[in-house]
Wavefront OBJ file of the C-alpha trace (Angstrom):
o trace
v 16.230 -6.556 16.502
v 15.086 -3.774 15.040
v 11.664 -4.465 14.940
v 11.314 -4.666 18.428
v 11.630 -0.777 18.235
v 9.173 -0.702 15.998
v 6.753 -2.771 17.922
v 7.311 -0.343 21.136
v 6.905 2.788 19.399
v 3.305 1.094 17.558
v 1.886 -0.208 21.347
v 2.984 3.194 22.642
v 1.781 5.575 19.576
v -0.796 3.606 17.811
v -4.763 4.435 17.440
v -7.425 2.109 18.175
v -10.551 1.408 15.812
v -12.453 1.081 19.508
v -11.233 5.200 19.749
v -13.242 6.330 16.536
v -16.838 7.518 17.489
v -18.657 6.045 14.792
v -21.671 7.216 16.085
v -20.498 10.832 14.687
v -20.618 9.764 11.212
v -22.772 12.456 9.175
v -25.382 10.953 6.764
v -26.124 13.887 5.340
v -22.588 14.384 4.112
v -21.894 11.215 1.927
v -21.400 11.071 -1.416
v -21.748 7.656 -3.327
v -18.270 8.448 -3.971
v -17.208 8.130 -0.732
v -19.149 4.548 -0.505
v -17.212 3.729 -3.344
v -13.835 5.060 -2.067
v -14.219 2.798 1.543
v -15.758 -0.324 -0.116
v -12.372 -0.357 -2.805
v -10.115 0.364 0.646
v -11.779 -2.397 2.307
v -10.705 -4.508 -0.917
v -7.400 -3.486 -0.777
v -6.459 -3.249 2.216
v -8.121 -7.189 2.625
v -5.072 -8.186 0.388
v -3.096 -8.130 4.229
v -3.789 -11.813 4.639
v -2.256 -13.175 1.590
v 0.917 -10.521 1.597
v 1.426 -11.697 4.991
v 1.576 -15.329 4.033
v 3.850 -14.510 1.326
v 5.698 -12.882 3.728
v 6.252 -15.202 6.109
v 7.183 -17.848 3.497
v 9.785 -15.608 1.264
v 11.637 -14.906 4.172
v 11.573 -18.212 6.192
v 15.503 -16.820 7.085
v 14.418 -13.594 8.114
v 13.257 -13.434 12.098
v 13.533 -9.792 12.076
v 11.821 -9.088 9.057
v 8.854 -11.444 9.785
v 8.310 -10.456 13.107
v 7.747 -6.749 11.629
v 5.286 -8.346 8.823
v 2.882 -9.692 11.988
v 2.932 -6.679 13.399
v 2.612 -4.827 9.570
v -0.404 -7.290 9.264
v -1.998 -6.228 12.123
v -2.301 -2.532 11.463
v -3.271 -3.311 7.479
v -6.412 -5.698 9.170
v -7.335 -2.387 11.262
v -7.351 -0.352 8.341
v -9.651 -3.015 6.346
v -12.094 -2.710 9.850
v -11.891 0.740 10.286
v -13.630 1.225 6.274
v -15.957 -1.470 6.558
v -17.176 0.353 10.033
v -17.596 3.266 8.620
v -19.614 1.518 5.653
v -22.140 -0.366 7.857
v -22.364 2.844 10.204
v -23.606 4.599 6.989
v -26.075 1.722 6.261
v -23.912 -0.383 3.308
v -23.272 -3.503 3.909
v -19.580 -5.206 2.839
v -20.249 -8.907 0.586
v -17.534 -12.208 2.341
v -17.360 -13.307 -1.124
v -14.832 -10.611 -2.798
v -13.224 -10.295 0.690
v -12.422 -14.538 0.869
v -11.157 -14.426 -2.939
v -8.449 -11.941 -1.920
v -7.250 -14.719 0.709
v -4.586 -16.448 -2.013
v -1.281 -15.738 -1.039
v 0.894 -14.307 -4.376
v 4.245 -16.342 -5.474
v 7.103 -15.333 -4.556
v 8.781 -12.103 -6.133
v 11.741 -12.727 -8.375
v 13.974 -11.979 -5.625
v 12.913 -11.216 -2.042
v 14.487 -7.715 -2.145
v 12.092 -7.186 -5.396
v 9.229 -8.543 -3.386
v 10.228 -5.507 -0.591
v 10.304 -2.797 -3.364
v 7.343 -3.698 -4.721
v 5.759 -3.176 -0.916
v 7.799 0.341 -0.750
v 6.041 1.716 -4.048
v 2.154 0.289 -2.069
v 3.185 1.847 0.890
v 3.854 5.101 -0.836
v 1.143 5.240 -3.698
v -1.674 4.413 -0.881
v 0.065 7.145 1.448
v -0.140 9.544 -1.274
v -3.737 9.077 -2.642
v -5.398 8.195 0.980
v -3.819 11.673 1.892
v -5.078 13.815 -0.773
v -8.489 12.197 -1.097
v -8.980 13.236 2.945
v -8.600 17.220 1.871
v -11.373 15.974 -0.442
v -13.884 14.587 1.811
v -16.613 16.477 3.424
v -17.294 13.617 5.673
v -15.486 14.146 9.241
v -15.183 10.308 10.036
v -14.004 9.502 6.557
v -12.081 12.162 7.051
v -10.668 11.225 9.844
v -10.042 7.561 8.813
v -8.000 8.396 5.497
v -5.665 10.496 7.468
v -4.936 7.866 10.129
v -4.404 5.146 7.398
v -2.169 7.880 5.384
v 0.086 8.160 8.450
v 0.151 4.183 8.909
v 1.446 4.016 5.202
v 4.203 6.441 5.784
v 5.643 4.299 8.577
v 5.331 1.307 6.520
v 7.442 2.891 3.897
v 9.890 3.371 6.014
v 10.396 0.491 7.319
v 10.253 -1.884 4.228
v 12.667 0.822 2.864
v 15.104 0.217 5.956
v 14.450 -3.649 5.465
v 14.770 -3.668 1.654
v 18.370 -1.612 2.102
v 19.278 -4.221 4.674
v 18.915 -6.987 2.541
v 20.650 -5.174 -0.560
v 23.798 -4.196 1.573
v 24.160 -8.413 2.362
v 22.629 -9.405 -1.330
v 23.858 -6.571 -3.916
v 23.439 -9.829 -6.664
v 19.762 -8.177 -6.407
v 19.046 -4.566 -6.835
v 18.677 -5.493 -10.075
v 15.319 -7.135 -9.355
v 14.972 -3.883 -7.732
v 15.070 -1.913 -10.238
v 13.613 -4.195 -12.788
v 10.549 -3.750 -10.228
v 10.786 -0.154 -10.095
v 10.308 0.240 -13.870
v 7.255 -1.832 -13.882
v 5.391 0.036 -11.981
v 6.590 3.843 -12.693
v 7.167 3.224 -16.685
v 3.650 4.612 -17.452
v 1.191 7.009 -17.050
v -0.622 4.707 -14.814
v -1.300 4.185 -10.912
v 0.113 0.773 -10.439
v -0.383 -1.171 -7.157
v 0.241 -5.322 -6.855
v -3.246 -5.794 -5.453
v -4.628 -4.556 -9.065
v -1.739 -6.236 -10.825
v -2.052 -9.518 -9.681
v -5.818 -9.744 -7.966
v -8.054 -7.487 -10.351
v -9.194 -10.234 -12.154
v -10.366 -12.474 -10.127
v -14.083 -13.567 -10.952
v -15.321 -12.850 -7.604
v -14.788 -8.896 -8.233
v -16.721 -8.953 -11.345
v -19.095 -6.194 -10.743
v -17.564 -5.162 -7.217
v -15.447 -1.898 -6.482
v -11.872 -3.116 -6.431
v -8.966 -1.210 -5.676
v -9.038 0.354 -8.931
v -11.612 2.200 -8.700
v -10.708 4.356 -5.911
v -7.318 5.308 -7.928
v -9.188 5.794 -11.155
v -11.738 8.286 -9.023
v -8.096 9.787 -7.791
v -7.154 10.997 -11.230
v -10.472 11.688 -12.266
v -11.428 13.898 -9.572
v -8.829 14.959 -6.911
v -5.572 14.738 -8.395
v -3.739 17.655 -9.961
v -2.975 17.499 -13.782
v 0.590 16.575 -12.751
v 0.476 14.875 -9.423
v 0.812 11.615 -10.706
v 4.554 12.932 -12.070
v 4.890 13.760 -8.710
v 4.048 11.038 -7.027
v 6.276 8.492 -9.694
v 8.836 10.942 -9.132
v 8.347 10.628 -5.730
v 9.151 6.599 -5.420
v 12.362 7.212 -8.058
v 13.975 9.221 -4.928
v 13.063 6.823 -2.865
v 14.472 3.902 -4.614
v 17.899 6.738 -5.659
v 18.206 6.717 -2.089
v 18.025 3.521 -0.998
v 20.704 2.305 -4.299
v 22.469 5.050 -3.719
v 21.913 5.894 -7.648
v 20.010 8.723 -9.830
v 17.239 7.294 -10.840
v 14.973 10.366 -11.560
v 13.816 9.594 -14.818
v 12.545 6.198 -16.160
v 15.199 6.661 -18.414
v 17.978 6.835 -15.937
v 16.294 3.537 -14.428
v 16.712 1.505 -17.577
v 20.404 1.993 -17.654
v 21.080 1.752 -14.024
v 19.830 -1.935 -14.980
v 21.672 -2.076 -18.173
v 24.650 -1.429 -16.004
v 23.796 -3.596 -12.432
v 23.135 -6.550 -15.503
v 26.842 -5.592 -17.728
l 1 2 3 4 5 6 7 8 9 10 11 12 13 14 15 16 17 18 19 20 21 22 23 24 25 26 27 28 29 30 31 32 33 34 35 36 37 38 39 40 41 42 43 44 45 46 47 48 49 50 51 52 53 54 55 56 57 58 59 60 61 62 63 64 65 66 67 68 69 70 71 72 73 74 75 76 77 78 79 80 81 82 83 84 85 86 87 88 89 90 91 92 93 94 95 96 97 98 99 100 101 102 103 104 105 106 107 108 109 110 111 112 113 114 115 116 117 118 119 120 121 122 123 124 125 126 127 128 129 130 131 132 133 134 135 136 137 138 139 140 141 142 143 144 145 146 147 148 149 150 151 152 153 154 155 156 157 158 159 160 161 162 163 164 165 166 167 168 169 170 171 172 173 174 175 176 177 178 179 180 181 182 183 184 185 186 187 188 189 190 191 192 193 194 195 196 197 198 199 200 201 202 203 204 205 206 207 208 209 210 211 212 213 214 215 216 217 218 219 220 221 222 223 224 225 226 227 228 229 230 231 232 233 234 235 236 237 238 239 240 241 242 243 244 245 246 247 248 249 250 251 252 253 254 255 256 257 258 259 260 261 262
């Protein structure tokens, strides 16, 4: 099984939270925006429990991917705890109620392939943002954590791509749902993420940082003028390679979707 290879690779090479020296945090270098970013990341990463729950229900016929979902979930909850630990190191409390509100699982996607496609977009997006925000952060421990998370997300994207490609090879009728997902997430000048699409309106999140807080700060304070276009272009290229179609523009995505549906 593919996930056996993934698991043994992670076991050999993955970092441990216990190895991070939180006593080395430079509190004199911490800015208010760093706290907001970390709190936003805590909320975004806390959604892992809901996601794993959904994966195991939706992919009940796929042991290999279900095993990957568990491995993936371990790493994502590690991200949640590392940002929480950093916040505690700088004297910031993380409340339980907003985190617990993220527990409810997602409804299934329009197809299992669409669910995988959504997570490809999620991982590519967060990989990019963590890496870029790290370049703007002066506090060394937070910078280290952002870079670790960014590398993890790149690896996660690679595996979701693998499983999506495999599923489409067996169920090409799900291609339309993948293209539709791509269009929904990249058709306008916004950063879209499953957590912000489906969980941002929870009443428990009122007056609290959400993943959208970090996205807004990224666009306002870190991103170059054309960076969102570059990110969305990368996502479309990945999908184009996955389905062997030219998806380099939104227009081409629409035409490809129309062709698949005709």
